[in-house]
C-alpha positions in Angstrom: -0.3 0.2 0.3 1.6 3.5 -0.7 0.2 6.8 1.4 1.4 10.1 0.4 3.9 12.2 2.6 1.5 14.2 3.5 -0.4 11.2 4.6 2.7 10.2 6.9 3.2 13.9 8.2 -0.2 14.1 9.7 0.5 10.5 11.3 3.9 11.3 12.6 2.0 14.9 14.3 -0.5 13.0 15.6 2.1 10.5 17.4 4.8 12.8 18.4 3.1 16.3 18.7 5.6 18.8 19.7 8.6 16.7 19.9 9.1 16.7 16.4 9.2 19.2 14.3 8.6 19.6 10.2 11.6 21.3 8.6 10.9 22.8 5.2 12.9 21.1 2.2 13.7 22.5 -1.2 13.8 19.2 -2.7 9.9 18.1 -1.5 11.1 15.5 1.4 9.3 14.9 4.1 11.8 15.8 6.9 11.5 16.5 10.5 13.9 17.7 13.3 13.9 15.6 16.6 16.0 17.0 19.9 18.4 14.6 21.1 17.1 13.2 24.3 14.1 12.4 22.1 16.1 10.8 19.0 16.0 6.7 20.1 12.3 7.1 21.6 11.4 8.3 18.1 13.1 6.5 15.9 11.8 3.1 17.7 8.3 4.6 17.5 8.7 4.9 13.9 9.6 1.5 13.8 7.0 -0.3 15.6 4.1 2.3 15.0 1.6 0.4 13.0 0.5 3.4 11.2 4.0 4.1 10.3 6.3 1.2 10.0 9.7 3.1 8.9 11.2 -0.2 8.8 14.5 0.7 6.7 17.6 3.1 7.9 18.9 3.9 4.3 21.5 6.4 4.9 23.1 8.3 7.5 25.0 11.6 7.1 27.0 14.1 8.9 26.4 18.1 8.5 29.1 20.9 9.1 26.8 24.4 9.0 29.9 26.4 9.9 30.0 28.5 7.2 26.2 27.0 5.7 24.6 29.9 3.5 27.8 32.5 2.5 28.1 33.6 -1.0 31.4 32.1 -1.8 29.1 28.9 -2.5 27.3 30.1 -5.4 28.4 29.1 -8.6 26.7 31.3 -11.3 29.5 33.8 -10.6 33.0 33.8 -9.9 33.2 35.8 -6.6 36.5 37.8 -5.2 37.2 35.2 -2.1 37.6 32.0 -4.5 35.5 29.2 -4.1 34.3 26.5 -1.1 37.1 25.4 1.5 39.8 26.7 -0.9 40.2 30.5 -0.2 42.6 32.5 1.3 40.8 32.8 5.8 41.6 32.2 8.8 40.5 28.7 9.7 37.7 29.1 12.4 39.6 27.0 15.1 37.0 25.5 17.6 38.7 22.2 18.7 40.1 23.6 21.7 37.1 24.8 22.8 34.6 24.0 25.5 31.6 23.9 23.2 30.4 24.0 19.7 27.9 26.0 18.5 24.6 24.1 19.3 23.4 23.9 15.1 26.6 24.0 13.7 26.9 20.0 13.5 23.4 17.5 12.6 23.2 14.1 11.7 20.6 13.3 9.4 18.9 9.9 9.1 17.2 8.6 5.4 14.6 6.3 6.7 11.7 4.2 4.5 8.6 2.3 5.0 8.9 -0.4 2.8 5.1 -1.3 3.4 3.8 2.0 2.5 6.2 2.8 -0.1 7.2 6.0 1.2 10.3 7.8 2.6 11.3 10.2 5.8 14.4 12.3 7.1 15.1 13.3 10.1 17.5 15.4 11.1 19.2 15.8 15.1 21.4 18.5 16.1 24.4 17.3 18.6 23.7 20.7 20.9 26.9 22.5 22.3 29.4 19.5 23.0 32.8 18.9 22.7 33.1 16.6 20.7 29.8 16.6 19.2 27.5 13.4 20.6 24.6 12.2 19.6 22.7 8.7 20.3 23.6 5.8 18.2 20.7 4.4 16.1 22.3 0.7 15.4 20.1 -0.4 18.3 17.1 0.5 16.2 18.4 -0.5 12.5 21.4 -2.1 12.6 22.3 -0.6 9.3 23.0 2.8 10.9 26.3 0.7 12.2 28.8 1.9 9.6 26.9 5.1 8.6 27.5 6.3 11.9 31.6 5.1 11.8 32.0 6.9 8.4 30.2 9.8 10.0 32.4 9.8 13.2 35.7 9.7 10.8 35.2 11.8 8.7 33.2 15.0 10.7 34.3 13.3 14.6 30.7 13.0 15.3 30.6 10.9 18.5 27.5 8.1 18.5 26.9 7.4 22.2 26.4 3.2 22.6 28.0 2.0 19.1 29.2 -1.3 19.6 32.4 -0.6 17.3 32.9 2.7 17.3 36.6 3.6 15.1 37.9 4.6 11.8 36.2 3.2 8.7 38.2 5.9 5.8 41.1 7.2 6.9 43.9 6.0 8.6 44.2 4.9 11.9 47.0 7.3 12.7 45.3 10.5 10.8 45.2 13.4 12.8 41.6 15.5 12.8 38.1 15.2 10.5 38.6 16.0 7.0 35.4 17.0 5.9 34.9 19.8 9.1 34.8 23.3 7.4 37.8 24.2 9.4 39.8 21.1 8.4 43.0 22.6 6.4 42.5 21.6 2.6 45.9 20.0 2.1 45.5 18.3 5.5 48.0 18.5 8.9 50.6 15.5 8.4 51.3 13.9 4.8 53.0 10.3 4.4 56.4 9.2 3.0 59.0 6.8 3.2 62.4 7.4 4.9 64.8 5.4 2.9 67.1 6.3 6.6 64.4 4.3 8.8 63.3 2.1 6.2 60.1 2.8 6.6 56.5 5.1 5.9 56.7 7.9 8.3 54.7 11.0 8.8 55.8 14.6 8.1 54.3 18.0 8.5 52.2 18.7 5.2 54.3 20.4 2.3 51.4 21.3 0.3 50.9 24.8 -0.2 47.2 26.0 -0.3 45.9 27.9 -3.2 43.0 29.5 -3.8 40.3 27.9 -6.2 37.9 29.6 -8.6 34.5 28.1 -9.9 34.4 27.6 -13.0 31.7 30.7 -14.3 28.4 29.5 -16.0 27.5 31.6 -18.8 24.8 31.5 -21.5 26.2 29.7 -24.3 23.4 30.7 -26.9 25.1 34.0 -26.8 28.4 33.0 -28.3 26.6 30.3 -30.1 25.0 33.6 -32.3 28.2 35.5 -32.6 29.9 32.7 -34.1 26.7 32.4 -36.7 26.6 36.2 -37.3 30.8 35.7 -38.1 30.3 32.3 -40.4 27.2 34.4 -42.1 29.7 37.4 -43.0 32.7 35.4 -44.3 
C-alpha cells in the first residue's frame, strides 16, 4: 500500500506532537527535526508503530553548518574570495573550545517504509558538546553501524552506544576529521617513505594551499549566435 507524504506527516504529527518539528525541504522531501534526548524513542516509535512502519534506514550523514549560506558557495558567477574551502581565510578553529555552536553539527537519517512506499528524513543537532555527540541508532536499525562510523571518521561526531566506533575510511593515525569546514584543505600531515629509517613516516604537510575559483556558468547561446553571424559574414 502506498501513502502520500502528507498522510505520513499527519500521522507523525498526531503521534509525536511537539516532540518533532517539520522542516521545509527545497527538494520536497518530508523532513523532521528531533531533539537529541528524544532521538532513540522517536526512532523506535517510527519503526514499531503500525501506522508508520518506518522499517528501513537507508543512509546516515553528518553535516557541518559552520559556513552554511555564505555567498562563496554560489556558482553562477565568480567570487572575489574563491570557491569552497580553498579560499584564503583564517580557519575557525573550535576544537580547543569547551563547546561548539549548538546548531553547527547535525546528523541526518534517511528512512523508508517498504510497506507504505514512502520516505522520511530525520535530523538531529549535536547541540553544544565538544566533541559533538548523539545517541547511536544501531540498536534500532542495524544498518546504521557503518554509516555512523563514517560520520565519526570524517566529521568527528561521536555516537554514544555504538558497538564498534572506530575509523572506517582514513588511517588509524590520521589527525583530524577531513569533512569539517575548519579542517585544512591540504590536511595536517603527509605520508612518505623514509629510506634512512626503512619505513613509512608522517611529516608536516608540504603542499601549499591555493585559492580555487569556480567555473563560471554563462549563457552559451550568446556565443553561438555570434559565431553564426561571423560564419555568415565570411
